[in-house]
C-alpha positions as CSV (number, residue, x, y, z in Angstrom):
1,M,139.9,126.2,96.0
2,P,137.6,124.1,94.0
3,E,137.7,124.6,90.1
4,P,134.9,125.3,88.0
5,S,134.9,121.8,86.5
6,D,134.0,120.1,90.1
7,Y,130.7,121.8,89.7
8,Q,129.8,120.0,86.3
9,G,126.9,117.7,86.5
10,V,125.7,119.2,89.9
11,A,121.9,119.7,89.7
12,V,120.5,123.2,89.8
13,P,118.3,123.2,92.9
14,A,114.4,123.1,91.7
15,G,113.3,126.4,94.0
16,R,116.2,128.3,92.1
17,E,115.3,127.3,88.7
18,R,111.9,128.4,88.9
19,A,112.8,131.5,90.7
20,G,115.1,131.9,87.6
21,R,112.2,131.2,85.1
22,A,110.1,133.6,87.1
23,G,112.7,136.4,87.0
24,S,112.8,135.8,83.1
25,V,109.0,135.9,82.3
26,W,108.9,139.4,84.8
27,R,111.4,141.0,82.9
28,A,110.0,140.0,79.5
29,S,106.6,141.2,80.7
30,S,108.0,144.4,81.9
31,R,109.8,144.9,78.9
32,I,106.8,144.2,76.9
33,C,104.5,146.9,79.4
34,R,107.3,149.6,79.0
35,G,107.4,149.4,75.3
36,I,103.5,149.5,74.9
37,A,103.2,152.3,77.2
38,A,106.0,154.3,75.6
39,G,104.7,153.6,72.1
40,L,101.1,154.6,73.1
41,R,102.2,157.6,74.9
42,A,104.2,159.0,71.8
43,R,101.5,158.2,69.4
44,S,98.6,158.9,71.7
45,R,96.9,161.0,68.5
46,L,96.8,158.1,66.2
47,F,95.8,155.7,68.6
48,L,92.7,157.7,69.9
49,A,92.1,158.2,66.1
50,V,92.4,154.4,64.9
51,A,90.5,153.6,67.8
52,A,87.5,155.8,67.2
53,G,87.9,155.0,63.4
54,V,87.7,151.2,64.0
55,F,85.0,151.6,66.6
56,A,82.6,153.6,64.2
57,L,83.2,151.2,61.4
58,E,82.0,148.3,63.8
59,I,78.8,150.1,64.5
60,L,78.3,151.6,61.0
61,L,79.4,149.1,58.7
62,P,76.5,146.4,59.3
63,P,73.8,149.0,58.5
64,A,75.6,150.6,55.8
65,V,76.1,147.0,54.3
66,L,72.9,146.1,54.4
67,S,71.1,149.3,53.4
68,A,72.9,149.0,50.2
69,A,72.2,145.3,49.3
70,R,68.6,145.2,50.8
71,R,66.8,148.2,51.7
72,P,68.1,151.5,53.0
73,V,67.8,152.0,57.1
74,D,64.6,154.2,58.0
75,Y,65.0,153.7,61.8
76,F,67.2,154.1,64.8
77,T,66.4,153.9,68.4
78,F,68.1,153.3,71.5
79,N,66.4,150.9,74.0
80,P,63.4,152.4,75.9
81,W,64.0,150.0,78.5
82,L,67.6,150.8,79.2
83,P,66.4,153.7,82.3
84,E,64.9,150.9,84.0
85,L,68.5,149.1,83.9
86,P,69.8,150.3,87.3
87,R,66.7,149.3,89.1
88,F,66.7,145.7,87.7
89,L,70.8,145.4,88.6
90,F,70.3,146.5,92.2
91,A,66.7,144.8,92.6
92,S,67.1,142.3,95.6
93,D,64.2,139.9,94.5
94,I,66.5,138.9,91.4
95,I,69.7,136.5,92.0
96,W,72.8,137.5,90.5
97,E,72.9,134.4,87.9
98,R,69.8,135.8,86.3
99,K,71.2,139.2,86.1
100,L,74.5,138.0,84.7
101,D,72.8,135.8,82.1
102,F,70.6,138.7,80.9
103,L,73.0,141.8,81.0
104,P,75.4,140.3,77.9
105,N,72.6,140.1,75.7
106,L,70.9,143.2,76.3
107,A,70.3,145.4,73.1
108,L,71.5,148.8,73.7
109,F,70.2,150.2,70.2
110,W,69.2,148.8,66.8
111,F,68.8,149.9,63.1
112,S,66.1,148.6,61.0
113,A,64.4,149.0,57.6
114,D,60.8,148.3,57.1
115,S,59.7,146.0,54.3
116,P,57.4,147.3,51.7
117,F,55.0,144.4,52.2
118,G,54.8,145.3,55.8
119,G,56.8,144.4,58.9
120,T,60.5,144.6,59.0
121,D,62.9,143.7,56.2
122,W,66.0,143.6,58.3
123,G,67.2,144.8,61.9
124,F,70.6,145.0,63.2
125,A,70.9,145.7,67.1
126,V,74.2,146.1,69.1
127,T,74.1,144.2,72.5
128,V,76.1,144.9,75.6
129,S,78.6,142.0,74.6
130,D,78.7,143.1,71.0
131,L,79.5,146.7,72.2
132,L,82.6,145.2,74.3
133,R,83.9,143.3,71.6
134,F,83.6,146.3,69.3
135,L,85.8,148.4,72.1
136,L,88.2,145.5,72.5
137,M,89.0,145.1,68.8
138,S,89.3,149.3,68.4
139,L,91.6,149.2,71.5
140,L,93.9,146.3,69.8
141,F,93.9,147.6,66.3
142,A,94.6,151.1,67.5
143,G,97.6,149.7,69.8
144,Y,99.0,147.8,66.5
145,F,99.1,150.7,64.2
146,A,100.3,153.2,67.2
147,L,103.1,150.9,67.8
148,L,103.9,150.2,64.5
149,A,104.4,153.8,63.3
150,H,106.4,154.4,66.6
151,C,108.9,151.5,65.3
152,W,109.0,152.8,62.0
153,D,110.0,156.3,63.0
154,R,112.3,155.3,66.2
155,M,113.9,152.2,64.9
156,G,115.8,153.1,61.7
157,A,115.3,151.6,58.1
158,A,116.8,147.9,59.4
159,L,113.7,147.5,61.3
160,R,111.2,148.9,59.2
161,N,109.5,145.3,58.3
162,P,106.9,146.3,55.3
163,G,105.9,142.4,56.3
164,L,104.3,144.1,59.3
165,G,102.5,146.6,57.6
166,R,101.0,144.1,54.7
167,Q,99.8,141.8,57.9
168,G,98.0,144.4,59.6
169,G,96.2,145.2,56.3
170,A,95.4,141.8,56.0
171,L,93.8,141.5,59.2
172,G,91.8,144.2,58.4
173,V,90.5,142.9,55.4
174,L,89.4,139.7,57.5
175,T,88.0,141.5,60.1
176,S,85.8,144.0,57.6
177,V,84.3,140.8,55.6
178,L,83.8,138.1,58.5
179,G,84.9,139.8,61.8
180,F,82.0,142.2,62.0
181,S,79.3,140.0,63.0
182,S,76.2,140.0,64.9
183,G,75.5,138.6,68.5
184,G,72.4,136.2,68.8
185,C,69.3,137.2,67.6
186,T,70.4,140.7,66.9
187,V,69.6,140.4,63.2
188,V,65.8,139.8,62.5
189,G,65.3,136.7,60.8
190,C,69.3,135.8,61.3
191,G,68.6,132.1,62.2
192,A,71.8,131.3,63.5
193,P,73.7,132.7,66.8
194,V,76.5,134.6,65.0
195,I,76.9,135.5,61.3
196,P,78.8,137.9,59.5
197,V,76.9,140.9,58.2
198,V,78.1,140.2,54.6
199,G,76.2,137.2,54.4
200,L,72.9,138.7,55.6
201,A,73.1,140.9,52.6
202,F,71.8,137.8,50.4
203,V,68.0,136.8,50.9
204,G,67.5,133.5,50.7
205,L,70.2,131.4,52.4
206,T,69.7,128.4,53.7
207,S,70.0,127.3,57.4
208,G,72.6,124.9,56.5
209,T,74.6,128.1,54.8
210,L,73.6,130.3,57.9
211,T,75.3,127.9,60.4
212,V,78.4,127.7,58.2
213,L,78.7,131.1,58.2
214,A,78.1,131.2,62.3
215,E,81.0,128.6,62.8
216,L,83.3,130.7,60.3
217,S,82.7,133.8,61.7
218,R,83.5,132.8,65.3
219,A,86.8,130.9,64.2
220,V,87.9,134.4,62.0
221,T,87.2,136.5,64.7
222,A,89.0,134.6,67.4
223,F,91.8,134.3,64.7
224,V,91.7,138.4,64.5
225,F,91.7,138.9,68.1
226,I,94.7,136.7,68.6
227,A,96.9,137.7,65.6
228,V,96.5,141.4,66.5
229,A,97.2,140.7,70.0
230,L,100.7,138.6,69.5
231,G,101.2,141.6,66.9
232,V,101.0,144.3,69.9
233,V,103.2,142.0,72.0
234,Y,105.8,141.7,69.6
235,L,105.8,145.5,68.6
236,G,105.9,146.0,72.7
237,W,108.9,143.8,72.9
238,L,110.8,145.9,70.0
239,V,110.1,149.3,71.5
240,G,111.0,147.9,74.9
241,T,114.1,146.9,73.7
242,S,114.7,150.3,72.4
243,V,114.0,151.9,75.2
244,I,116.2,149.9,77.5
245,A,119.2,150.1,75.2
246,E,118.7,153.9,75.2
247,N,118.6,154.3,78.9
């Protein structure tokens, strides 16, 4: 009978190695998904409350900042063209490429303030792409804080890492200052593709400054998305490990 040492140096078949790696990825993904599902079920009320709060903040913070720094908002409306949207989408004489190019930039509703000198002092519109971004950000933050609360309650003092809470707070500050941004031409006279609303509160910014703010806003928004998503994955792994251990 061959000894274990006889197999030293024998290469593992490539197919078996790939299958082993795929199995490890599947088990890790399954553990993370189970953890996220368990945490959100246990903290469903907190999840919904945080999601609603962040979503409302995403929409209401820009006009609030502009109202405080420039002129109070005095007008709000939904896009009066919206009832025509279904007919536009199902029109056979319009190619789908044009429809897909048009839809993300479609303004759904907007806030504005009139200038005492005539015209509009500022306006803030929410497009389809803005709304989807707001929704995704709301769900990510809600999932993060729901899983964090679940970890604190279920896993004991040993896993109560205050750094997780501080990191979540820091991400919230970054998001509120630079992540809440407007899409292309959604702010009257913006002069840049995407700029943070805080920057819009100051009058007389040069085009170069607006461009710098646009690039900074893109980078910070991407960082916030990635960091919060990684936090959700990590917390889902912790909760999933606890669920497997209990079973």
